[in-house]
MARDORO-7938 format. One line per field, with one value per residue (C-alpha): residue number from 1; residue in one letter; z, y, x. Coordinates in nm, 2 decimals. Example, Ala and Ser with C-alpha at 12.3 -4.5 7.8 and 13.67 -1.06 7.14 Angstrom:
num	(1/2) .
residuo	(A/S) .
w	(0.78/0.71) .
v	(-0.45/-0.11) .
u	(1.23/1.37) .
END
This chain:
num	(1/2/3/4/5/6/7/8/9/10/11/12/13/14/15/16/17/18/19/20/21/22/23/24/25/26/27/28/29/30/31/32/33/34/35/36/37/38/39/40/41/42/43/44/45/46/47/48/49/50/51/52/53/54/55/56/57/58/59/60/61/62/63/64/65/66/67/68/69/70/71/72/73/74/75/76/77/78/79/80/81/82/83/84/85/86/87/88/89/90/91/92/93/94/95/96/97/98/99/100/101/102/103/104/105/106/107/108/109/110/111/112/113/114/115/116/117/118/119/120/121/122/123/124/125/126/127/128/129/130/131/132/133/134/135/136/137/138/139/140/141/142/143/144/145/146/147/148/149/150/151/152/153/154/155/156/157/158/159/160/161/162/163/164/165/166/167/168/169/170/171/172/173/174/175/176/177/178/179/180/181/182/183/184/185/186/187/188/189/190/191/192/193/194/195/196/197/198/199/200/201/202/203/204/205/206/207/208/209/210/211/212/213/214/215/216/217/218/219/220/221/222/223/224/225/226/227/228/229/230/231/232/233/234/235/236/237/238/239/240/241/242/243/244/245/246/247/248/249/250/251/252/253/254/255/256/257/258/259/260/261/262/263/264/265/266/267/268/269/270/271/272/273/274/275/276/277/278/279/280/281/282/283/284/285/286/287/288/289/290/291/292/293/294/295/296/297/298/299/300/301/302/303/304/305/306/307/308/309/310/311/312/313/314/315/316/317/318/319/320/321/322/323/324/325/326/327/328/329/330/331/332/333/334/335/336/337/338/339/340/341/342/343/344/345/346/347/348/349/350/351/352/353/354/355/356/357/358/359/360/361/362/363/364/365/366/367/368/369/370/371/372/373/374/375/376/377/378/379/380/381/382/383/384/385/386/387) .
residuo	(X/X/X/X/X/X/X/X/X/X/X/X/X/X/X/X/X/X/X/X/X/X/X/X/X/X/X/X/X/X/X/X/X/X/X/X/X/X/X/X/X/X/X/X/X/X/X/X/X/X/X/X/X/X/X/X/X/X/X/X/X/X/X/X/X/X/X/X/X/X/X/X/X/X/X/X/X/X/X/X/X/X/X/X/X/X/X/X/X/X/X/X/X/X/X/X/X/X/X/X/X/X/X/X/X/X/X/X/X/X/X/X/X/X/X/X/X/X/X/X/X/X/X/X/X/X/X/X/X/X/X/X/X/X/X/X/X/X/X/X/X/X/X/X/X/X/X/X/X/X/X/X/X/X/X/X/X/X/X/X/X/X/X/X/X/X/X/X/X/X/X/X/X/X/X/X/X/X/X/X/X/X/X/X/X/X/X/X/X/X/X/X/X/X/X/X/X/X/X/X/X/X/X/X/X/X/X/X/X/X/X/X/X/X/X/X/X/X/X/X/X/X/X/X/X/X/X/X/X/X/X/X/X/X/X/X/X/X/X/X/X/X/X/X/X/X/X/X/X/X/X/X/X/X/X/X/X/X/X/X/X/X/X/X/X/X/X/X/X/X/X/X/X/X/X/X/X/X/X/X/X/X/X/X/X/X/X/X/X/X/X/X/X/X/X/X/X/X/X/X/X/X/X/X/X/X/X/X/X/X/X/X/X/X/X/X/X/X/X/X/X/X/X/X/X/X/X/X/X/X/X/X/X/X/X/X/X/X/X/X/X/X/X/X/X/X/X/X/X/X/X/X/X/X/X/X/X/X/X/X/X/X/X/X/X/X/X/X/X/X/X/X/X/X/X/X/X/X/X/X/X/X/X/X/X/X/X) .
w	(-0.38/-0.39/-0.12/0.21/0.37/0.71/0.58/0.46/0.81/0.98/0.73/0.98/1.26/1.02/0.89/1.24/1.30/0.99/1.05/1.42/1.28/0.99/1.27/1.46/1.20/1.32/1.14/1.07/1.39/1.61/1.55/1.93/1.94/1.62/1.74/2.08/1.91/1.70/1.97/2.18/1.88/1.84/2.19/2.19/1.89/2.09/1.88/2.02/2.06/2.01/2.01/2.03/2.00/1.68/1.48/1.80/1.74/1.52/1.61/1.53/1.59/1.56/1.49/1.47/1.24/1.37/1.29/1.21/1.03/0.72/0.94/0.69/0.82/0.61/0.69/0.60/0.63/0.66/0.69/0.98/0.93/0.77/0.56/0.66/0.45/0.57/0.49/0.26/0.26/0.50/0.63/0.96/1.05/0.90/1.06/1.41/1.38/1.19/0.91/0.91/0.73/0.60/0.24/0.11/0.26/0.54/0.76/0.52/0.49/0.89/0.92/0.64/0.82/1.15/0.99/0.83/1.17/1.34/1.10/1.09/1.47/1.48/1.22/1.21/0.91/0.79/0.86/0.95/1.11/1.02/1.12/1.09/1.06/1.14/1.03/1.10/0.88/0.54/0.41/0.40/0.72/0.59/0.86/0.68/0.68/1.05/1.13/0.91/1.06/1.41/1.30/1.19/0.95/1.15/1.49/1.35/1.09/0.81/0.46/0.25/0.28/0.12/0.10/-0.07/-0.15/-0.25/-0.59/-0.70/-1.06/-1.05/-0.98/-0.62/-0.51/-0.82/-0.83/-1.03/-1.00/-1.20/-1.15/-1.12/-1.06/-0.98/-0.79/-0.83/-0.65/-0.50/-0.47/-0.37/-0.47/-0.31/-0.52/-0.42/-0.72/-0.62/-0.83/-0.74/-0.65/-0.73/-0.87/-1.15/-1.35/-1.35/-1.46/-1.62/-1.26/-1.14/-1.18/-1.24/-1.02/-1.14/-1.52/-1.41/-1.24/-1.52/-1.75/-1.53/-1.49/-1.88/-1.90/-1.65/-1.89/-2.10/-1.88/-1.96/-2.33/-2.42/-2.17/-2.08/-2.29/-2.44/-2.35/-1.97/-1.72/-1.56/-1.41/-1.32/-1.20/-1.05/-0.82/-0.63/-0.76/-0.48/-0.51/-0.22/-0.29/-0.42/-0.49/-0.85/-0.85/-0.70/-0.88/-0.62/-0.48/-0.45/-0.60/-0.45/-0.63/-0.53/-0.71/-0.73/-0.93/-1.00/-1.16/-1.19/-1.23/-1.06/-1.39/-1.45/-1.08/-1.10/-1.44/-1.33/-1.01/-1.21/-1.49/-1.25/-1.08/-1.41/-1.55/-1.24/-1.18/-1.54/-1.60/-1.27/-1.39/-1.74/-1.58/-1.35/-1.03/-0.79/-0.71/-0.40/-0.46/-0.18/-0.35/-0.12/-0.23/-0.09/-0.11/-0.34/-0.64/-0.52/-0.69/-0.68/-0.68/-0.99/-0.81/-0.53/-0.77/-0.98/-0.66/-0.54/-0.88/-0.88/-0.52/-0.63/-0.93/-0.70/-0.47/-0.75/-1.06/-1.24/-1.18/-1.43/-1.51/-1.32/-1.48/-1.36/-1.08/-1.05/-0.69/-0.41/-0.16/0.14/0.13/-0.11/0.19/0.30/-0.04/-0.05/0.27/0.17/-0.15/-0.17/-0.36/-0.35/-0.51/-0.59/-0.47/-0.66/-0.46/-0.72/-0.86/-0.58/-0.56/-0.59/-0.31/-0.13/-0.24/0.04/-0.08/-0.08/0.13/0.15/0.01/0.27/-0.01/-0.09/0.26/0.19/-0.10/0.06/0.37/0.16/-0.04/0.27/0.44/0.12/0.08/0.42/0.38/0.00/0.07/0.39/0.34/0.65/0.68) .
v	(0.27/-0.07/-0.27/-0.19/-0.46/-0.38/-0.49/-0.81/-0.86/-0.78/-1.02/-1.29/-1.05/-0.85/-1.18/-1.31/-0.99/-1.03/-1.40/-1.33/-1.06/-1.31/-1.56/-1.32/-1.12/-0.85/-0.68/-0.30/-0.09/-0.41/-0.40/-0.44/-0.68/-0.57/-0.21/-0.30/-0.52/-0.21/0.04/-0.20/-0.24/0.15/0.22/-0.03/0.12/0.46/0.67/1.03/0.97/0.68/0.79/0.53/0.57/0.75/0.59/0.37/0.14/0.34/0.39/0.68/0.71/1.02/0.98/1.29/1.31/1.40/1.77/1.93/2.25/2.17/2.17/1.91/1.63/1.32/1.07/0.70/0.49/0.12/-0.05/-0.33/-0.49/-0.82/-0.96/-1.17/-1.47/-1.82/-1.89/-2.20/-2.18/-2.46/-2.25/-2.31/-1.94/-1.94/-1.76/-1.90/-1.69/-1.87/-1.68/-1.42/-1.39/-1.15/-1.19/-0.85/-0.84/-0.57/-0.80/-0.74/-0.37/-0.31/-0.55/-0.34/0.00/-0.13/-0.25/0.09/0.26/0.04/0.13/0.51/0.53/0.36/0.58/0.90/1.00/1.26/1.63/1.66/1.44/1.11/1.01/0.65/0.59/0.25/0.27/0.03/-0.03/0.00/-0.28/-0.09/0.11/0.41/0.42/0.67/0.92/0.87/0.93/1.27/1.37/1.34/1.56/1.36/1.59/1.90/1.73/1.59/1.86/1.62/1.78/1.49/1.14/0.80/0.45/0.11/-0.20/-0.54/-0.66/-1.02/-1.08/-0.85/-0.96/-0.99/-0.68/-0.47/-0.14/0.04/0.37/0.63/0.99/1.13/0.92/0.57/0.38/0.42/0.57/0.30/0.35/0.10/0.08/-0.10/-0.09/-0.23/-0.26/-0.32/-0.44/-0.64/-0.98/-1.27/-1.62/-1.73/-1.87/-1.53/-1.28/-1.05/-0.97/-0.87/-0.62/-0.84/-0.72/-0.97/-0.86/-0.50/-0.55/-0.79/-0.51/-0.25/-0.48/-0.50/-0.12/-0.02/-0.15/0.14/0.36/0.26/0.13/0.46/0.73/0.71/0.86/0.54/0.69/0.71/0.45/0.32/0.02/-0.06/-0.39/-0.55/-0.83/-0.93/-1.01/-1.14/-1.18/-1.16/-1.53/-1.84/-2.05/-2.17/-2.05/-1.69/-1.38/-1.19/-0.85/-0.70/-0.76/-0.63/-0.54/-0.45/-0.35/-0.14/0.18/0.24/0.56/0.77/1.12/1.35/1.38/1.02/0.96/1.22/1.09/0.73/0.81/1.02/0.80/0.49/0.67/0.79/0.44/0.24/0.50/0.49/0.15/0.08/0.32/0.19/-0.15/0.03/-0.04/0.17/0.17/0.28/0.36/0.39/0.50/0.55/0.70/0.54/0.59/0.88/0.86/0.80/1.07/1.06/1.42/1.47/1.58/1.32/1.04/1.13/1.13/0.80/0.65/0.75/0.61/0.27/0.27/0.33/0.05/-0.22/-0.09/0.03/0.12/0.04/0.25/0.11/0.03/0.20/0.02/0.00/-0.12/0.12/0.25/0.46/0.60/0.85/1.05/1.10/1.24/1.46/1.63/1.62/1.55/1.23/0.91/0.56/0.27/-0.10/-0.35/-0.69/-0.99/-1.24/-1.53/-1.57/-1.59/-1.27/-1.04/-1.13/-1.48/-1.75/-1.91/-1.55/-1.48/-1.20/-1.28/-1.23/-1.20/-0.85/-0.72/-0.58/-0.39/-0.24/-0.14/0.00/0.20/0.36/0.45/0.59/0.83/0.97/1.00/1.12/1.36/1.51/1.46/1.49/1.84) .
u	(2.86/2.73/2.54/2.70/2.91/2.78/2.43/2.58/2.73/2.38/2.18/2.14/2.02/1.78/1.65/1.57/1.38/1.20/1.12/0.98/0.76/0.63/0.57/0.35/0.14/-0.10/-0.39/-0.46/-0.41/-0.36/0.02/0.08/0.35/0.51/0.51/0.66/0.94/1.02/1.04/1.25/1.50/1.50/1.59/1.86/2.01/2.04/1.80/1.77/1.40/1.15/0.77/0.49/0.10/0.08/-0.22/-0.26/0.03/0.27/0.64/0.87/1.24/1.44/1.83/2.05/2.35/2.70/2.60/2.26/2.37/2.18/1.86/1.74/1.49/1.43/1.16/1.19/0.86/0.78/0.45/0.40/0.04/-0.03/-0.34/-0.65/-0.51/-0.43/-0.06/0.02/0.39/0.48/0.79/0.94/0.88/0.50/0.23/0.11/-0.20/-0.47/-0.61/-0.35/-0.03/0.24/0.15/0.26/0.61/0.56/0.76/1.05/0.98/0.99/1.30/1.48/1.41/1.51/1.84/1.90/1.81/2.08/2.34/2.25/2.24/2.59/2.76/2.57/2.76/2.52/2.42/2.08/1.81/1.65/1.30/1.21/0.83/0.69/0.31/0.02/-0.28/-0.15/-0.37/-0.71/-0.70/-0.52/-0.27/-0.05/-0.34/-0.40/-0.04/-0.05/-0.37/-0.20/0.08/0.36/0.52/0.50/0.58/0.89/0.97/0.99/1.11/1.11/0.97/1.07/0.94/0.99/0.80/0.91/0.82/0.79/0.90/1.19/1.54/1.62/1.79/1.71/1.51/1.25/1.07/0.90/0.81/0.45/0.15/0.26/0.00/-0.38/-0.65/-0.86/-1.23/-1.51/-1.88/-2.18/-2.51/-2.84/-3.10/-3.46/-3.74/-4.06/-4.01/-4.23/-4.28/-4.05/-4.34/-4.49/-4.21/-4.47/-4.58/-4.24/-3.97/-3.69/-3.37/-3.15/-3.22/-3.17/-2.85/-2.71/-2.78/-2.59/-2.29/-2.25/-2.33/-2.06/-1.81/-1.88/-1.72/-1.37/-1.47/-1.65/-1.60/-1.24/-0.97/-0.79/-0.46/-0.57/-0.57/-0.89/-1.04/-1.41/-1.45/-1.78/-1.65/-1.96/-2.33/-2.56/-2.93/-3.17/-3.29/-3.13/-3.42/-3.49/-3.84/-3.82/-3.74/-3.57/-3.66/-3.31/-2.97/-2.64/-2.34/-1.98/-1.68/-1.39/-1.26/-0.91/-0.78/-0.47/-0.58/-0.83/-1.03/-1.07/-1.18/-1.45/-1.57/-1.60/-1.80/-2.02/-2.08/-2.13/-2.40/-2.58/-2.55/-2.68/-2.95/-3.07/-3.06/-3.27/-3.52/-3.54/-3.67/-3.90/-3.68/-3.46/-3.09/-2.90/-2.54/-2.28/-1.95/-1.67/-1.32/-1.02/-0.66/-0.57/-0.32/0.02/0.25/0.63/0.78/1.02/1.33/1.31/1.23/1.55/1.74/1.60/1.69/2.04/2.08/1.93/2.17/2.46/2.35/2.25/2.42/2.10/1.74/1.46/1.15/0.87/0.53/0.22/0.05/-0.34/-0.33/-0.32/-0.08/-0.15/0.19/0.02/-0.11/0.25/0.34/0.04/0.21/0.56/0.78/0.93/0.97/0.83/1.07/1.01/1.26/1.29/1.18/1.29/1.07/0.83/0.47/0.28/0.19/-0.14/-0.11/-0.10/0.23/0.41/0.72/0.97/1.30/1.57/1.83/1.68/1.77/2.11/2.01/1.68/1.88/2.15/1.91/1.76/2.09/2.23/1.91/2.02/2.38/2.37/2.08/2.25/2.60/2.83/2.95) .
END
């Protein structure tokens, strides 16, 4: 079945929801206005149950099919939060909150799931239950983990869970997916290298933390170049180098480094953390200094289940005519926590030739809405066909 006609009819309405959310972006767990809008819409659709307050501002809607003989429960998830970026689109519905914008398309994800929920509540042409999950704090707050820790899956009896993300550079309304590891684990590190500061004219009386840190930055590149299996995926990036003094005639006492490590397997993740610690500590000792390392593990690898991925691809092909194989993505996604709790799949939805996500000129393409809504609805109707 191609894109559902009902979503073409609803496009103006869904687009209006999306643009309203875009104008009023909210960060992390502070999605109070967005959550209230979602809850009000779900109640107006006639959902059997609407629950608020999970992960502080998350919203869950429950919709029963015409029958529930299958006993199956499918979860559909959308993220609601924005990013701390100043918008530069000049659009009439641009952000009215300085320094905050929907630069990743979560406004579109939320609107599409609302559209699918309205359709599913109207038709109920399935045998089972669908749980629509609207999650805060995907952008660094691990809102999915908080919802799971608060009992999301067990409380609503979810058997499988599905989600999507818009993808600039893919044709609008097209789809791409892959089984297994898909989005990377996202770790962060903070390093303080300390020597003995002093006058720049007397370097022999100092232990130069700048030289020490510079050697460490170069040496860290060997983790990927000489420690990782060349067929594996691994990124080690030092993104900040800050000395404790910026004077021309001072050798600083300390240098602070920050960066990120991205990996797609537990073995690579463990190896990278261990080698980073060894290299930084060893480099500091070699120069007569010390190093303090704060290594924080972030989102885990997001792994699509084989069976659910094959099904999701079939549905996408039915909606759009085809479904491509997606590339590996070294960015992170906290839907990974939901996929750790239940089998499911995450798919990419083409957003056309737009600015990249997290760019101040980015905007979600409303033209992608009918395809995204159709995929969400078809997941339910095909996975739980009406008896």
